[in-house]
TORMIDO-992608 format. One line per field, with one value per residue (C-alpha): x, y, z; residue number from 1; residue in one letter. Coordinates in nm, 2 decimals. Layout:
N
c1	(X;...);
c2	(Y;...);
c3	(Z;...);
resi	(NUM;...);
resn	(a;...);
REM end
This chain:
318
c1	(2.58;2.45;2.63;2.95;2.89;2.80;3.11;3.30;3.14;3.18;3.54;3.58;3.39;3.59;3.94;3.87;3.71;4.02;4.26;4.06;4.04;4.41;4.50;4.27;4.36;4.74;4.69;4.49;4.73;5.02;4.80;4.75;5.14;5.10;5.44;5.55;5.66;5.30;5.16;5.42;5.35;4.98;4.77;5.02;5.15;4.82;4.61;4.62;4.43;4.13;3.94;4.01;3.89;3.55;3.48;3.54;3.33;3.05;3.06;3.05;2.77;2.59;2.64;2.89;3.19;3.36;3.40;3.56;3.81;3.87;3.93;4.21;4.38;4.36;4.49;4.80;4.86;4.83;5.03;5.33;5.31;5.16;5.22;5.58;5.65;5.52;5.73;6.04;6.03;6.08;6.33;6.49;6.33;6.63;6.55;6.88;6.79;6.71;6.38;6.26;6.39;6.21;5.89;5.93;5.98;5.66;5.47;5.59;5.51;5.16;5.10;5.21;4.97;4.69;4.73;4.74;4.42;4.23;4.36;4.23;3.87;3.64;3.75;3.56;3.55;3.83;4.06;3.96;4.07;4.39;4.46;4.39;4.58;4.88;4.82;4.82;5.15;5.32;5.24;5.35;5.68;5.71;5.66;5.92;6.16;6.10;6.14;6.47;6.58;6.46;6.30;5.97;6.05;6.21;5.90;5.66;5.88;5.89;5.51;5.43;5.49;5.25;4.97;4.97;4.83;4.56;4.66;4.36;4.12;3.82;3.98;4.10;3.76;3.61;3.88;3.77;3.39;3.45;3.65;3.41;3.10;3.28;3.43;3.11;2.92;3.18;3.20;2.82;2.80;3.11;2.98;2.61;2.77;3.02;2.74;2.55;2.86;2.92;2.55;2.59;2.91;2.80;3.12;3.11;3.15;3.49;3.63;3.49;3.68;4.00;4.00;3.80;3.74;4.10;4.26;4.03;4.12;4.49;4.50;4.61;4.91;4.99;4.97;5.18;5.44;5.48;5.51;5.77;5.97;5.95;6.08;6.35;6.20;6.19;6.18;5.83;5.72;5.85;5.71;5.38;5.35;5.47;5.28;4.95;4.98;5.02;4.72;4.50;4.57;4.57;4.37;4.11;4.04;4.05;3.77;3.57;3.54;3.46;3.15;3.04;2.73;2.88;3.21;3.36;3.40;3.70;3.58;3.68;3.98;4.15;4.38;4.50;4.53;4.50;4.65;4.97;4.98;4.98;5.22;5.45;5.45;5.52;5.81;5.96;5.95;6.09;6.38;6.44;6.46;6.65;6.94;6.94;6.82;6.65;6.38;6.51;6.37;6.40;6.21;5.95;5.89;5.85;5.62;5.39;5.39;5.31;5.01;4.90;4.93;4.76;4.45;4.42;4.42;4.18;3.93;3.99;3.91;3.60);
c2	(6.88;7.16;7.08;7.09;7.40;7.57;7.42;7.57;7.90;7.90;7.84;8.14;8.39;8.23;8.27;8.62;8.74;8.63;8.80;9.11;9.14;9.08;9.32;9.59;9.52;9.56;9.87;10.02;9.92;10.07;10.38;10.40;10.37;10.03;9.87;9.68;9.40;9.36;9.35;9.11;8.87;8.88;9.01;8.89;8.56;8.43;8.59;8.28;8.09;8.27;8.04;7.77;7.98;8.08;7.75;7.57;7.80;7.79;7.41;7.40;7.64;7.45;7.12;6.95;6.93;6.66;6.89;7.13;6.92;6.74;7.09;7.17;6.83;6.79;7.15;7.09;6.78;6.95;7.27;7.04;6.75;6.95;7.33;7.26;6.97;7.09;7.41;7.23;7.02;7.31;7.49;7.41;7.58;7.72;7.78;7.83;8.10;8.06;8.21;7.92;7.67;7.84;7.85;7.46;7.39;7.57;7.40;7.05;7.14;7.24;6.94;6.69;6.90;6.88;6.51;6.44;6.65;6.44;6.12;6.21;6.24;6.51;6.88;7.08;7.44;7.40;7.26;7.58;7.81;7.62;7.63;8.02;8.08;7.89;8.09;8.42;8.32;8.21;8.53;8.74;8.56;8.58;8.94;9.00;8.77;8.96;9.29;9.18;9.05;9.37;9.16;9.33;9.56;9.27;9.04;9.29;9.37;9.00;8.99;9.32;9.17;8.90;9.12;9.43;9.68;9.94;10.31;10.51;10.54;10.43;10.13;10.02;10.06;9.86;9.58;9.55;9.55;9.29;9.05;9.09;9.00;8.75;8.53;8.44;8.40;8.17;7.96;7.90;7.81;7.57;7.40;7.34;7.23;6.99;6.83;6.77;6.62;6.40;6.26;6.20;6.01;5.82;5.95;6.15;6.51;6.46;6.29;6.58;6.81;6.62;6.63;6.88;7.13;7.11;7.13;7.41;7.62;7.56;7.71;8.06;7.90;7.71;8.01;8.22;7.94;7.92;8.28;8.30;8.03;8.23;8.53;8.32;8.43;8.07;8.15;8.29;7.97;7.78;8.06;8.05;7.66;7.66;7.97;7.84;7.50;7.67;7.91;7.62;7.42;7.67;7.96;7.79;7.48;7.70;7.94;7.64;7.46;7.79;7.86;7.49;7.42;7.09;6.93;6.82;6.46;6.32;6.10;5.74;5.67;5.98;5.81;5.54;5.74;6.13;6.23;6.02;6.15;6.51;6.46;6.26;6.53;6.79;6.60;6.54;6.91;7.01;6.75;6.91;7.27;7.17;6.96;7.00;7.36;7.30;7.12;6.99;6.82;6.48;6.56;6.78;6.44;6.24;6.48;6.50;6.13;6.08;6.31;6.12;5.79;5.95;6.07;5.69;5.56;5.79;5.76;5.37;5.34;5.57);
c3	(2.41;2.58;2.90;2.71;2.54;2.87;3.03;2.77;2.79;3.17;3.13;2.89;3.13;3.42;3.26;3.10;3.43;3.64;3.39;3.38;3.75;3.80;3.56;3.72;4.07;4.00;3.78;4.08;4.34;4.14;4.09;4.48;4.52;4.70;4.76;4.46;4.69;4.81;4.46;4.35;4.63;4.66;4.37;4.09;4.25;4.34;4.07;3.85;4.12;4.11;3.89;4.13;4.43;4.27;4.12;4.46;4.65;4.42;4.41;4.79;4.82;4.55;4.77;4.53;4.79;4.60;4.29;4.53;4.69;4.35;4.20;4.44;4.45;4.07;4.00;4.23;4.03;3.71;3.82;3.90;3.62;3.34;3.40;3.51;3.30;2.96;2.94;3.07;2.76;2.53;2.76;3.10;3.40;3.59;3.98;4.13;4.37;4.74;4.70;4.48;4.71;4.99;4.81;4.71;5.08;5.17;4.89;5.00;5.36;5.28;5.08;5.35;5.61;5.37;5.31;5.69;5.75;5.46;5.61;5.95;5.81;5.72;5.66;5.91;5.98;6.25;5.95;5.76;6.03;6.06;5.68;5.65;5.95;5.79;5.48;5.66;5.84;5.55;5.35;5.64;5.65;5.26;5.26;5.55;5.36;5.03;5.20;5.35;4.99;4.84;4.58;4.54;4.22;4.06;4.10;3.96;3.67;3.58;3.56;3.38;3.04;3.13;3.26;3.02;3.26;3.17;3.24;3.24;3.55;3.32;3.19;3.53;3.65;3.34;3.39;3.76;3.68;3.39;3.62;3.91;3.70;3.49;3.77;3.95;3.63;3.48;3.80;3.82;3.44;3.49;3.80;3.68;3.33;3.53;3.72;3.39;3.22;3.54;3.52;3.15;3.18;3.51;3.72;4.03;4.07;4.23;3.93;3.71;3.96;3.92;3.56;3.35;3.61;3.73;3.39;3.29;3.60;3.56;3.22;3.36;3.52;3.21;2.99;3.23;3.24;2.87;2.82;3.10;2.89;2.57;2.76;2.93;3.27;3.39;3.79;3.72;3.58;3.88;4.11;3.96;4.01;4.39;4.47;4.31;4.49;4.83;4.75;4.62;4.95;5.23;5.10;4.87;5.08;5.39;5.24;5.11;5.43;5.62;5.40;5.37;5.55;5.68;5.70;5.36;5.32;5.15;4.85;4.86;4.65;4.72;4.97;4.74;4.44;4.42;4.74;4.67;4.35;4.46;4.72;4.52;4.26;4.51;4.63;4.30;4.22;4.56;4.51;4.15;4.28;4.60;4.45;4.06;4.08;3.72;3.54;3.23;2.93;3.07;3.39;3.18;2.97;3.29;3.45;3.14;3.11;3.48;3.43;3.14;3.34;3.61;3.41;3.27;3.60;3.73;3.43;3.43;3.81;3.77);
resi	(1;2;3;4;5;6;7;8;9;10;11;12;13;14;15;16;17;18;19;20;21;22;23;24;25;26;27;28;29;30;31;32;33;34;35;36;37;38;39;40;41;42;43;44;45;46;47;48;49;50;51;52;53;54;55;56;57;58;59;60;61;62;63;64;65;66;67;68;69;70;71;72;73;74;75;76;77;78;79;80;81;82;83;84;85;86;87;88;89;90;91;92;93;94;95;96;97;98;99;100;101;102;103;104;105;106;107;108;109;110;111;112;113;114;115;116;117;118;119;120;121;122;123;124;125;126;127;128;129;130;131;132;133;134;135;136;137;138;139;140;141;142;143;144;145;146;147;148;149;150;151;152;153;154;155;156;157;158;159;160;161;162;163;164;165;166;167;168;169;170;171;172;173;174;175;176;177;178;179;180;181;182;183;184;185;186;187;188;189;190;191;192;193;194;195;196;197;198;199;200;201;202;203;204;205;206;207;208;209;210;211;212;213;214;215;216;217;218;219;220;221;222;223;224;225;226;227;228;229;230;231;232;233;234;235;236;237;238;239;240;241;242;243;244;245;246;247;248;249;250;251;252;253;254;255;256;257;258;259;260;261;262;263;264;265;266;267;268;269;270;271;272;273;274;275;276;277;278;279;280;281;282;283;284;285;286;287;288;289;290;291;292;293;294;295;296;297;298;299;300;301;302;303;304;305;306;307;308;309;310;311;312;313;314;315;316;317;318);
resn	(x;x;x;x;x;x;x;x;x;x;x;x;x;x;x;x;x;x;x;x;x;x;x;x;x;x;x;x;x;x;x;x;x;x;x;x;x;x;x;x;x;x;x;x;x;x;x;x;x;x;x;x;x;x;x;x;x;x;x;x;x;x;x;x;x;x;x;x;x;x;x;x;x;x;x;x;x;x;x;x;x;x;x;x;x;x;x;x;x;x;x;x;x;x;x;x;x;x;x;x;x;x;x;x;x;x;x;x;x;x;x;x;x;x;x;x;x;x;x;x;x;x;x;x;x;x;x;x;x;x;x;x;x;x;x;x;x;x;x;x;x;x;x;x;x;x;x;x;x;x;x;x;x;x;x;x;x;x;x;x;x;x;x;x;x;x;x;x;x;x;x;x;x;x;x;x;x;x;x;x;x;x;x;x;x;x;x;x;x;x;x;x;x;x;x;x;x;x;x;x;x;x;x;x;x;x;x;x;x;x;x;x;x;x;x;x;x;x;x;x;x;x;x;x;x;x;x;x;x;x;x;x;x;x;x;x;x;x;x;x;x;x;x;x;x;x;x;x;x;x;x;x;x;x;x;x;x;x;x;x;x;x;x;x;x;x;x;x;x;x;x;x;x;x;x;x;x;x;x;x;x;x;x;x;x;x;x;x;x;x;x;x;x;x;x;x;x;x;x;x;x;x;x;x;x;x;x;x;x;x;x;x;x;x;x;x;x;x);
REM end
């Protein structure tokens, strides 16, 4: 019972820490007159992936590499099937702009590349360098394309209602301090508790990473997507999903492999279930964005049903 309480407490610390840190960082950047484009495409776009980052790094440093890769793969599956699917049931997610199709293409390309790396064998530090290099290149291109499209101000305005930025310098400092402390504390509590839960249930740390940890760290994306639907800013929901998936694969796994003391092995079973589901979900989302340019109620129901079926297959196979 204590492990479950600690798991919940760690998740609360993690989510609150990420939320406070992003709010403080965005407010500080705006105070320093940093370009709205840079704020919109960096801190805001990927701020919801901070929980996955700190949990994966903490898991690797603690020696639980299966949890780290499981968190990334499971989060990407949850992002597409749950975070995009559940809000679409309530209101169609319209994504008829070229920018969304561009992001969906990058997400699918990153997913394919990551699956190939995993099928080749272990994820070593060279793979980490390649992943991070790809992330930097994509970010540079996205910033350049965004500048040409003059979309920077629009992107930030779309996210301000989600963030609720502090104004005073003292509050900005407090937000950053709380976030900087809450994130690592929450990650450590969550990883330790997840290991305890996996031992009690007799399942691997990779399965815990794919399920409990992945869903927990995907809650910021889910909350952002639902608020976006309420505000009828559905492009934000789609952008949150695609941006988070790219960040998870390229940045989080890149950092995790670099800080790992040894190559990260791909757990058995990933090649037959988890990686195909992740790639299939990314492909389905990309197809909807490319051709239908919206994710309607039927697609949302299919996505959520697919996620439930995946969890049943995963837990049943464990």
